[in-house]
PLY file of the C-alpha trace (Angstrom):
ply
format ascii 1.0
element vertex 577
property float x
property float y
property float z
element edge 576
property int vertex1
property int vertex2
end_header
118.55 24.16 -55.96
116.03 24.69 -58.68
116.33 21.04 -59.56
115.59 19.92 -55.93
112.48 22.20 -55.72
111.08 20.77 -58.89
111.65 17.31 -57.55
109.65 18.10 -54.43
106.80 19.55 -56.42
106.61 16.53 -58.39
106.28 14.41 -55.27
103.04 16.18 -54.02
99.59 14.49 -54.47
96.49 16.40 -55.41
92.83 15.48 -54.28
89.95 16.69 -56.24
86.13 16.63 -54.99
83.64 16.63 -57.80
79.73 16.78 -57.39
78.03 13.61 -58.46
75.62 14.59 -61.14
72.85 11.98 -61.86
71.57 11.83 -65.29
68.09 13.48 -65.83
66.78 10.47 -67.24
67.47 8.37 -64.08
65.82 11.09 -61.88
62.56 11.08 -63.85
62.40 7.33 -63.77
62.73 7.22 -59.93
59.99 9.88 -59.44
57.66 7.96 -61.69
58.17 4.75 -59.60
57.22 6.67 -56.35
54.09 8.20 -57.98
53.10 4.74 -59.12
53.51 3.30 -55.66
51.49 6.11 -54.10
48.73 5.78 -56.57
48.57 2.03 -55.95
48.14 2.53 -52.15
45.36 5.07 -52.59
43.65 2.84 -54.88
43.86 -0.07 -52.56
42.54 2.00 -49.56
39.82 3.44 -51.79
38.86 -0.12 -52.84
38.58 -1.29 -49.14
36.52 1.74 -48.07
34.45 1.13 -51.04
33.80 -2.52 -50.05
32.77 -1.45 -46.64
30.35 1.05 -47.87
28.79 -1.73 -50.15
28.52 -4.10 -47.30
26.86 -1.58 -44.80
24.45 -0.39 -47.55
23.46 -3.85 -48.40
22.82 -4.61 -44.68
20.83 -1.28 -44.16
18.67 -2.10 -47.20
18.01 -5.67 -45.98
16.97 -4.58 -42.63
14.76 -1.93 -43.85
12.98 -4.29 -46.25
12.69 -7.01 -43.58
9.13 -7.91 -42.62
7.73 -6.47 -39.27
7.30 -9.88 -37.39
11.13 -10.41 -37.75
11.66 -7.24 -35.97
9.36 -7.99 -33.13
11.00 -11.35 -32.63
14.49 -9.78 -32.58
13.37 -7.29 -30.02
11.86 -9.83 -27.82
15.16 -11.87 -27.99
16.87 -9.04 -26.17
14.54 -9.56 -23.03
14.75 -13.29 -22.97
17.34 -13.24 -20.27
14.74 -11.93 -17.86
12.16 -14.27 -16.69
9.99 -13.19 -13.94
9.72 -15.47 -10.93
6.57 -13.85 -9.56
3.49 -12.08 -11.09
2.67 -8.46 -10.70
0.09 -7.11 -8.38
-2.14 -4.38 -9.72
-4.86 -2.20 -8.31
-8.30 -1.99 -9.93
-7.01 0.86 -12.34
-3.92 -1.18 -13.38
-1.63 0.69 -11.28
1.52 -1.49 -10.32
1.65 -2.27 -6.67
4.36 -4.93 -6.79
6.81 -6.19 -9.40
9.91 -8.20 -9.87
12.99 -6.44 -11.41
16.68 -7.56 -11.95
19.02 -6.17 -9.37
22.64 -6.65 -8.56
24.49 -7.70 -5.31
28.09 -7.01 -4.70
30.53 -9.61 -3.08
34.22 -9.60 -2.33
36.61 -12.55 -2.86
39.59 -11.46 -0.78
41.88 -14.31 -1.98
41.76 -12.79 -5.50
42.64 -9.30 -4.33
46.13 -8.15 -5.47
46.14 -5.08 -3.32
43.79 -5.27 -0.23
44.57 -1.55 0.90
43.68 -0.20 -2.53
40.56 -2.32 -2.63
39.45 -1.07 0.81
40.12 2.55 -0.40
37.86 2.08 -3.53
35.10 0.52 -1.56
35.08 3.34 0.85
34.94 5.78 -2.04
31.87 3.91 -3.57
30.18 3.06 -0.20
30.89 5.93 2.39
28.74 4.34 4.73
30.84 1.15 5.05
32.48 0.55 8.41
36.11 0.26 7.54
37.13 -1.81 10.41
34.57 -4.54 9.68
35.62 -4.63 6.09
39.28 -4.92 7.16
38.45 -7.91 9.39
36.61 -9.61 6.56
39.41 -9.08 4.17
41.84 -10.64 6.52
39.66 -13.81 7.01
40.03 -14.36 3.27
36.45 -15.60 2.84
33.84 -14.48 0.51
31.43 -11.78 1.92
28.77 -9.42 0.54
29.18 -5.68 0.47
25.70 -4.79 -0.41
22.80 -6.86 -1.74
20.89 -4.03 -3.49
23.09 -1.85 -5.64
22.14 1.27 -7.35
22.84 1.79 -10.93
25.75 4.14 -10.06
27.23 1.79 -7.37
27.17 -1.18 -9.94
28.84 0.90 -12.76
31.60 2.14 -10.30
32.25 -1.29 -9.13
32.42 -2.68 -12.75
34.78 0.11 -13.75
37.26 -0.85 -11.11
38.09 -3.95 -13.06
38.94 -5.87 -9.86
38.70 -9.51 -10.17
38.07 -9.83 -6.46
34.70 -8.02 -6.76
31.77 -10.29 -7.80
28.59 -8.81 -9.22
25.57 -11.12 -8.96
22.40 -10.55 -10.74
19.13 -11.53 -9.02
15.46 -10.68 -8.96
14.06 -8.20 -6.38
10.50 -7.38 -5.51
9.81 -3.64 -5.57
6.73 -1.77 -4.27
6.36 1.52 -6.15
3.72 2.84 -3.77
5.93 2.35 -0.72
3.93 2.78 2.53
0.54 3.10 0.76
-0.63 -0.44 0.97
1.99 -1.97 3.35
-0.56 -3.82 5.46
-2.35 -5.29 2.58
0.56 -6.30 0.21
2.91 -7.74 2.75
6.45 -8.94 1.72
8.58 -11.74 0.26
11.85 -13.14 1.65
15.12 -13.55 -0.23
13.82 -16.89 -1.57
10.92 -15.28 -3.43
8.46 -16.71 -0.83
5.60 -14.56 0.56
5.87 -13.92 4.20
2.92 -11.67 4.95
-0.21 -9.93 3.43
-1.33 -10.71 -0.04
2.18 -11.97 -0.97
1.85 -14.80 1.48
-2.01 -15.57 0.99
-1.56 -15.75 -2.80
1.95 -17.01 -2.84
1.31 -20.08 -4.97
-0.78 -18.32 -7.38
1.66 -15.53 -7.99
4.27 -18.18 -8.93
2.06 -19.83 -11.55
2.59 -19.29 -15.26
-0.73 -17.72 -15.65
-0.18 -14.80 -13.16
3.49 -14.52 -14.13
2.30 -13.79 -17.70
-0.50 -11.65 -16.46
-0.97 -10.15 -12.98
-3.03 -10.32 -9.70
-5.66 -7.61 -9.85
-6.99 -6.21 -6.56
-10.21 -4.32 -5.85
-8.22 -1.48 -4.15
-7.95 1.93 -5.69
-4.57 3.56 -5.12
-6.07 7.15 -5.54
-8.84 6.62 -3.05
-6.15 4.97 -0.72
-3.86 8.02 -0.76
-6.74 10.45 -0.01
-7.91 8.35 2.98
-4.36 7.89 4.25
-3.51 11.53 4.08
-6.67 12.35 6.06
-5.85 9.77 8.68
-2.25 11.13 9.02
-3.81 14.58 9.56
-6.26 13.29 12.17
-3.43 11.67 14.08
-1.79 14.92 14.36
-4.90 16.93 15.12
-6.09 14.54 17.91
-2.77 13.20 18.92
-3.65 9.60 18.34
-1.27 6.75 18.51
-2.82 5.01 15.48
-5.72 5.00 13.18
-7.44 3.05 10.43
-10.06 3.25 7.72
-12.01 0.89 5.49
-14.05 1.63 2.54
-16.23 -1.10 1.01
-18.85 -1.66 -1.46
-21.97 -2.84 0.50
-23.38 -4.96 -2.54
-20.42 -7.00 -3.56
-17.88 -6.75 -0.80
-15.14 -5.15 -2.76
-12.73 -3.18 -0.55
-11.64 0.05 -2.39
-9.67 1.56 0.42
-7.95 -0.25 3.45
-5.54 1.80 5.54
-3.81 1.14 8.90
-1.51 3.48 10.58
1.32 3.55 11.44
2.52 1.81 8.34
6.00 1.22 6.84
7.89 1.21 3.54
7.71 -2.21 1.93
10.97 -1.58 0.10
12.93 -1.47 3.44
13.04 -4.95 5.00
13.33 -5.20 8.66
11.58 -6.84 11.54
8.62 -5.19 13.04
7.87 -6.25 16.60
5.93 -3.31 17.94
2.08 -3.88 18.39
1.44 -0.46 17.20
2.05 -1.72 13.67
-0.67 -4.38 13.95
-2.99 -4.52 10.92
-5.99 -2.81 12.78
-8.56 -3.65 10.19
-8.34 -7.38 10.16
-5.96 -8.42 12.82
-6.90 -6.02 15.66
-9.72 -7.17 18.06
-11.30 -4.39 20.01
-14.36 -3.37 22.03
-16.16 -0.99 19.67
-18.66 0.67 22.06
-21.96 2.18 20.87
-21.72 1.09 17.23
-23.27 -2.13 18.71
-26.55 -0.16 19.68
-27.42 -0.39 15.88
-27.41 -4.20 16.11
-29.49 -4.08 19.30
-32.17 -1.92 17.73
-32.14 -4.14 14.54
-32.51 -7.27 16.55
-35.60 -5.74 18.20
-37.09 -4.87 14.92
-36.30 -8.20 13.23
-37.87 -10.14 15.99
-40.98 -7.99 16.12
-40.52 -7.12 19.68
-40.35 -3.28 19.00
-40.82 -0.75 16.24
-38.97 2.43 15.85
-41.84 4.46 17.78
-41.86 2.11 20.86
-41.56 4.23 23.89
-39.35 3.42 26.88
-40.20 5.42 29.95
-38.60 6.16 33.26
-35.14 5.51 31.88
-32.70 5.96 34.88
-29.35 7.74 34.50
-27.57 4.78 36.10
-28.23 1.10 36.83
-26.13 -1.63 38.39
-25.61 -5.17 37.31
-23.67 -7.60 39.55
-22.51 -4.64 41.58
-21.15 -2.85 38.34
-22.39 0.57 37.36
-23.86 1.22 33.98
-24.55 4.85 33.27
-25.32 7.41 30.64
-22.67 9.52 28.86
-24.81 12.71 29.08
-27.95 13.92 30.73
-30.73 12.48 28.37
-34.53 12.48 28.64
-36.15 9.88 30.84
-38.56 8.92 28.02
-37.19 7.88 24.69
-38.54 6.12 21.64
-36.57 3.20 20.24
-35.24 5.28 17.40
-34.34 8.20 19.76
-32.38 5.71 22.01
-30.17 5.10 18.86
-30.14 8.72 17.71
-28.90 10.11 21.17
-26.94 6.92 21.99
-28.57 6.05 25.24
-26.77 3.19 27.13
-29.70 2.51 29.51
-32.28 2.51 26.56
-30.08 -0.01 24.67
-30.00 -2.25 27.88
-33.79 -1.99 28.03
-34.17 -2.96 24.43
-31.78 -6.04 24.77
-33.85 -7.05 27.91
-37.10 -7.15 25.87
-35.41 -9.27 23.13
-33.83 -11.69 25.56
-30.41 -13.57 25.48
-31.11 -16.32 22.88
-32.84 -14.11 20.26
-30.24 -11.35 20.69
-27.23 -13.90 20.56
-28.79 -15.54 17.42
-29.13 -12.21 15.72
-25.50 -11.18 16.46
-24.27 -14.51 15.28
-26.05 -14.23 11.98
-23.89 -11.22 11.34
-20.79 -13.43 12.13
-19.39 -10.79 14.53
-17.73 -13.34 16.96
-16.25 -16.06 14.80
-12.98 -15.82 12.70
-14.00 -14.39 9.34
-12.66 -15.61 6.03
-10.63 -13.12 4.19
-7.82 -12.77 1.60
-5.11 -12.33 4.19
-3.60 -14.55 6.98
-3.46 -11.80 9.32
-6.95 -12.32 10.87
-7.96 -11.70 14.40
-10.35 -13.81 16.44
-12.81 -12.11 18.78
-12.42 -13.03 22.42
-14.91 -15.79 23.54
-17.28 -14.91 26.39
-20.27 -16.42 28.26
-23.74 -15.06 27.87
-25.58 -14.04 30.90
-27.95 -11.21 32.12
-25.03 -8.83 32.73
-23.37 -9.72 29.51
-26.60 -9.15 27.75
-26.85 -5.71 29.27
-23.28 -4.58 28.49
-23.32 -6.20 24.94
-26.30 -4.02 24.05
-24.12 -1.00 24.05
-20.91 -2.68 22.79
-19.19 -3.07 26.20
-17.37 -6.31 27.23
-17.60 -7.92 23.62
-15.01 -7.75 20.90
-14.78 -8.06 17.18
-12.62 -6.83 14.33
-13.26 -3.71 12.37
-13.65 -5.76 9.15
-16.35 -7.85 10.82
-17.99 -4.59 12.11
-18.00 -3.06 8.59
-19.43 -6.21 6.95
-22.24 -6.23 9.41
-23.22 -2.58 8.66
-22.86 -3.35 5.00
-25.58 -6.19 5.39
-27.88 -3.88 7.24
-27.37 -1.23 4.59
-27.73 -3.36 1.44
-31.22 -4.74 2.22
-30.12 -7.53 4.51
-28.12 -9.56 2.07
-24.98 -11.57 3.09
-21.71 -10.42 1.44
-18.10 -11.66 1.64
-15.53 -8.75 1.85
-12.71 -9.19 -0.56
-9.66 -7.47 -1.94
-9.34 -9.85 -4.99
-11.09 -8.30 -8.12
-12.13 -11.57 -9.67
-13.82 -12.93 -6.59
-16.74 -10.41 -6.30
-20.00 -10.98 -8.01
-22.65 -8.41 -7.52
-25.29 -10.31 -9.44
-24.88 -13.85 -7.86
-27.75 -15.13 -5.76
-27.28 -13.97 -2.20
-28.59 -15.27 1.23
-30.85 -12.65 2.91
-30.11 -12.64 6.80
-31.99 -9.46 7.70
-35.40 -8.41 6.21
-35.58 -5.52 3.81
-38.12 -3.64 6.01
-35.54 -3.80 8.97
-32.87 -2.57 6.71
-34.85 0.43 5.57
-35.85 1.42 9.02
-32.17 1.20 10.40
-30.99 3.17 7.43
-33.40 5.89 8.12
-32.49 6.17 11.69
-28.71 6.13 10.84
-29.40 9.26 8.59
-31.06 10.93 11.49
-28.02 10.42 13.69
-26.03 12.46 11.24
-28.71 15.09 10.18
-30.64 15.77 13.35
-29.34 18.25 16.00
-29.70 15.75 18.74
-27.74 13.12 16.71
-24.19 12.37 17.78
-22.52 12.64 14.25
-23.40 16.02 12.94
-19.93 16.77 11.76
-20.41 14.08 8.91
-23.49 15.77 7.52
-21.72 16.65 4.26
-24.17 18.27 1.66
-25.01 16.13 -1.24
-23.86 12.86 0.12
-26.71 11.58 2.21
-24.47 10.19 4.94
-25.84 8.05 7.80
-23.87 6.38 10.57
-23.27 5.55 14.15
-20.59 6.56 16.53
-18.78 4.42 19.16
-16.63 5.43 22.19
-15.07 2.71 24.14
-12.67 2.53 27.05
-9.56 0.39 26.22
-9.09 -2.71 28.38
-5.34 -3.37 29.12
-4.56 -6.83 30.64
-8.10 -7.06 31.77
-8.28 -3.65 33.47
-10.34 -0.69 31.90
-8.38 2.41 31.51
-9.17 6.05 30.43
-7.65 5.45 27.08
-10.21 5.39 24.31
-10.77 3.56 21.07
-13.23 5.65 18.94
-15.14 4.47 15.98
-17.58 5.81 13.37
-19.26 3.55 10.86
-20.95 5.37 7.86
-23.19 4.30 4.92
-23.77 6.61 1.89
-25.88 7.61 0.00
-28.33 6.41 2.74
-31.50 6.32 0.25
-29.73 3.41 -1.42
-26.52 2.71 0.26
-23.46 1.98 -2.07
-20.58 2.38 0.36
-19.58 1.69 3.99
-16.86 3.65 5.48
-15.35 2.89 8.85
-13.02 5.20 10.62
-11.17 4.44 13.96
-8.80 6.35 16.07
-6.58 4.68 18.67
-6.22 6.71 21.88
-7.16 10.00 20.66
-6.70 13.03 22.85
-8.90 16.13 23.42
-8.30 18.82 20.88
-9.60 22.13 22.39
-7.73 24.24 19.89
-8.75 22.42 16.82
-11.38 24.10 14.64
-13.82 22.34 12.31
-15.32 24.30 9.51
-18.50 22.93 7.90
-19.07 22.95 4.12
-21.60 25.88 4.63
-18.86 27.99 6.19
-19.83 27.66 9.82
-16.72 27.02 12.14
-16.91 25.06 15.26
-14.23 25.56 17.75
-12.39 22.75 19.40
-13.95 20.62 22.19
-12.56 19.41 25.51
-14.59 16.07 25.17
-12.84 13.12 23.70
-15.76 11.33 22.02
-16.21 9.67 18.51
-18.77 12.35 17.83
-16.01 14.91 17.87
-13.17 13.17 16.31
-13.73 10.18 14.09
-16.86 11.89 12.77
-14.83 14.88 11.71
-12.29 12.59 9.91
-15.03 10.58 8.09
-16.76 13.84 6.98
-13.56 15.16 5.46
-12.89 11.79 3.77
-16.35 11.57 2.24
-16.26 15.12 0.97
-13.07 14.36 -0.94
-13.81 10.83 -2.25
-17.51 11.43 -3.01
-17.06 13.17 -6.30
-14.69 10.31 -7.46
-17.16 7.63 -6.45
-20.00 9.37 -8.04
-18.23 9.89 -11.30
-17.42 6.10 -11.46
-20.61 4.87 -10.22
-23.96 5.86 -11.78
-26.06 4.42 -9.01
-24.43 6.78 -6.45
-24.42 9.82 -8.74
-28.07 9.49 -9.31
-28.64 10.04 -5.53
-26.30 13.00 -5.04
0 1
1 2
2 3
3 4
4 5
5 6
6 7
7 8
8 9
9 10
10 11
11 12
12 13
13 14
14 15
15 16
16 17
17 18
18 19
19 20
20 21
21 22
22 23
23 24
24 25
25 26
26 27
27 28
28 29
29 30
30 31
31 32
32 33
33 34
34 35
35 36
36 37
37 38
38 39
39 40
40 41
41 42
42 43
43 44
44 45
45 46
46 47
47 48
48 49
49 50
50 51
51 52
52 53
53 54
54 55
55 56
56 57
57 58
58 59
59 60
60 61
61 62
62 63
63 64
64 65
65 66
66 67
67 68
68 69
69 70
70 71
71 72
72 73
73 74
74 75
75 76
76 77
77 78
78 79
79 80
80 81
81 82
82 83
83 84
84 85
85 86
86 87
87 88
88 89
89 90
90 91
91 92
92 93
93 94
94 95
95 96
96 97
97 98
98 99
99 100
100 101
101 102
102 103
103 104
104 105
105 106
106 107
107 108
108 109
109 110
110 111
111 112
112 113
113 114
114 115
115 116
116 117
117 118
118 119
119 120
120 121
121 122
122 123
123 124
124 125
125 126
126 127
127 128
128 129
129 130
130 131
131 132
132 133
133 134
134 135
135 136
136 137
137 138
138 139
139 140
140 141
141 142
142 143
143 144
144 145
145 146
146 147
147 148
148 149
149 150
150 151
151 152
152 153
153 154
154 155
155 156
156 157
157 158
158 159
159 160
160 161
161 162
162 163
163 164
164 165
165 166
166 167
167 168
168 169
169 170
170 171
171 172
172 173
173 174
174 175
175 176
176 177
177 178
178 179
179 180
180 181
181 182
182 183
183 184
184 185
185 186
186 187
187 188
188 189
189 190
190 191
191 192
192 193
193 194
194 195
195 196
196 197
197 198
198 199
199 200
200 201
201 202
202 203
203 204
204 205
205 206
206 207
207 208
208 209
209 210
210 211
211 212
212 213
213 214
214 215
215 216
216 217
217 218
218 219
219 220
220 221
221 222
222 223
223 224
224 225
225 226
226 227
227 228
228 229
229 230
230 231
231 232
232 233
233 234
234 235
235 236
236 237
237 238
238 239
239 240
240 241
241 242
242 243
243 244
244 245
245 246
246 247
247 248
248 249
249 250
250 251
251 252
252 253
253 254
254 255
255 256
256 257
257 258
258 259
259 260
260 261
261 262
262 263
263 264
264 265
265 266
266 267
267 268
268 269
269 270
270 271
271 272
272 273
273 274
274 275
275 276
276 277
277 278
278 279
279 280
280 281
281 282
282 283
283 284
284 285
285 286
286 287
287 288
288 289
289 290
290 291
291 292
292 293
293 294
294 295
295 296
296 297
297 298
298 299
299 300
300 301
301 302
302 303
303 304
304 305
305 306
306 307
307 308
308 309
309 310
310 311
311 312
312 313
313 314
314 315
315 316
316 317
317 318
318 319
319 320
320 321
321 322
322 323
323 324
324 325
325 326
326 327
327 328
328 329
329 330
330 331
331 332
332 333
333 334
334 335
335 336
336 337
337 338
338 339
339 340
340 341
341 342
342 343
343 344
344 345
345 346
346 347
347 348
348 349
349 350
350 351
351 352
352 353
353 354
354 355
355 356
356 357
357 358
358 359
359 360
360 361
361 362
362 363
363 364
364 365
365 366
366 367
367 368
368 369
369 370
370 371
371 372
372 373
373 374
374 375
375 376
376 377
377 378
378 379
379 380
380 381
381 382
382 383
383 384
384 385
385 386
386 387
387 388
388 389
389 390
390 391
391 392
392 393
393 394
394 395
395 396
396 397
397 398
398 399
399 400
400 401
401 402
402 403
403 404
404 405
405 406
406 407
407 408
408 409
409 410
410 411
411 412
412 413
413 414
414 415
415 416
416 417
417 418
418 419
419 420
420 421
421 422
422 423
423 424
424 425
425 426
426 427
427 428
428 429
429 430
430 431
431 432
432 433
433 434
434 435
435 436
436 437
437 438
438 439
439 440
440 441
441 442
442 443
443 444
444 445
445 446
446 447
447 448
448 449
449 450
450 451
451 452
452 453
453 454
454 455
455 456
456 457
457 458
458 459
459 460
460 461
461 462
462 463
463 464
464 465
465 466
466 467
467 468
468 469
469 470
470 471
471 472
472 473
473 474
474 475
475 476
476 477
477 478
478 479
479 480
480 481
481 482
482 483
483 484
484 485
485 486
486 487
487 488
488 489
489 490
490 491
491 492
492 493
493 494
494 495
495 496
496 497
497 498
498 499
499 500
500 501
501 502
502 503
503 504
504 505
505 506
506 507
507 508
508 509
509 510
510 511
511 512
512 513
513 514
514 515
515 516
516 517
517 518
518 519
519 520
520 521
521 522
522 523
523 524
524 525
525 526
526 527
527 528
528 529
529 530
530 531
531 532
532 533
533 534
534 535
535 536
536 537
537 538
538 539
539 540
540 541
541 542
542 543
543 544
544 545
545 546
546 547
547 548
548 549
549 550
550 551
551 552
552 553
553 554
554 555
555 556
556 557
557 558
558 559
559 560
560 561
561 562
562 563
563 564
564 565
565 566
566 567
567 568
568 569
569 570
570 571
571 572
572 573
573 574
574 575
575 576
């Protein structure tokens, strides 16, 4: 038994697990190898970084030591992509009135859209005003179409960030008008082909495309600051007197430079749309109107110029009404029966004007008015020019023309005629182009200096004397003279109760420098309007609806505000104030 047990024990196998122990020398060598590798990588990265530092340092030193001309050239190169197609338009003070800028349009190529539903959602998010059903129809047609032709910066950025190949961003030039409505009737607009279609943009279209003006600018005689003041007063006047329109013109009587030119209602030049309503007509140059009693000044001047009367010539037994070819001509108020020539103008007597014209005669009166170019189409820096309605002269036409009834002209021509009478009788050409005027060139004298002086003195009395019709324009310190005109509007050959009121003023009258014309189209009575004189006296509203009450009030307010500006810039005027 013992022997068997021993044999069994001898048959068993034993397994031994021993830890593997590396020699210390081998461990140290491996660690050393790892350290060497790490150090090599660090050295390599440090070397690369050091190289970059050296390169950038050299570049910075080079740029800092580069000469200034190279810097200028490099900055100019960044703008080479923008080449203006049209020159800027500036006012007399260098204020930008019109300029070309780069702008983007957005179009869609439906055939490149991977997901049209997703595209439609994105477009609606960027352009909430889009009509979804219309965009859907256009996407179905699979033809290119524009979403918007004048993108804002945010819209352009948002479209770009979509990364959609179906969206096309096109860069093109667009004409902007920073002053918006301020000079709409003067500047006009251009079409999508960069061609002028109205106003200055059309009249000077070829000039604005020349290299000379593209590299410089077209400078106008207009003053944006004065324009703003005049426009604000006209807007207020339309509200005060409930007029459907108004206009004003401020011009230098010696060189014809127009400083302000407003016609209301106006419109924002940056918003292109068709304007078909006649109310938007340029009233200063395009509008043709009967002007009323402002023509009495020409009647008196014609009598003086022809030596037929002087300012003291008496006209006696003036009737309140007379008839010509069965039509009644009457006075606007109860006036004295005996008036001198100057009193006829000061108190604006219709019958007195007829009597003066009858003494002058048709031919001499007609020749005088023609010398002032009141009835022919005038030359000006715009294409929007009106032509006075032709008529036949006769005894009755002579009578009605003497007080501005039955004959028409444009406000621009009327202002020019008053400027000639005011500047000593010298012919001028109105202009809005700065380089065209020349105050020192030899001018043709078409009215004598003596007649001019007498007329100016009487115009002053119309404003300063109590019996005058323009007392509201007697602003202290500005020596205003002028004449009122209240005319009934003729619509389709029939006279209505609607009125067209005018006031033309010259100041300072001792040596006129400026002519200011103000018109209100269809003003209404303003019984609740209160006018406060500069001396503090307040005049309550009137039921009458005459030029002496409304346009004169407006002109007085304008002169009071622009007078100091004009006096500062013009020593001739300031010496007289």
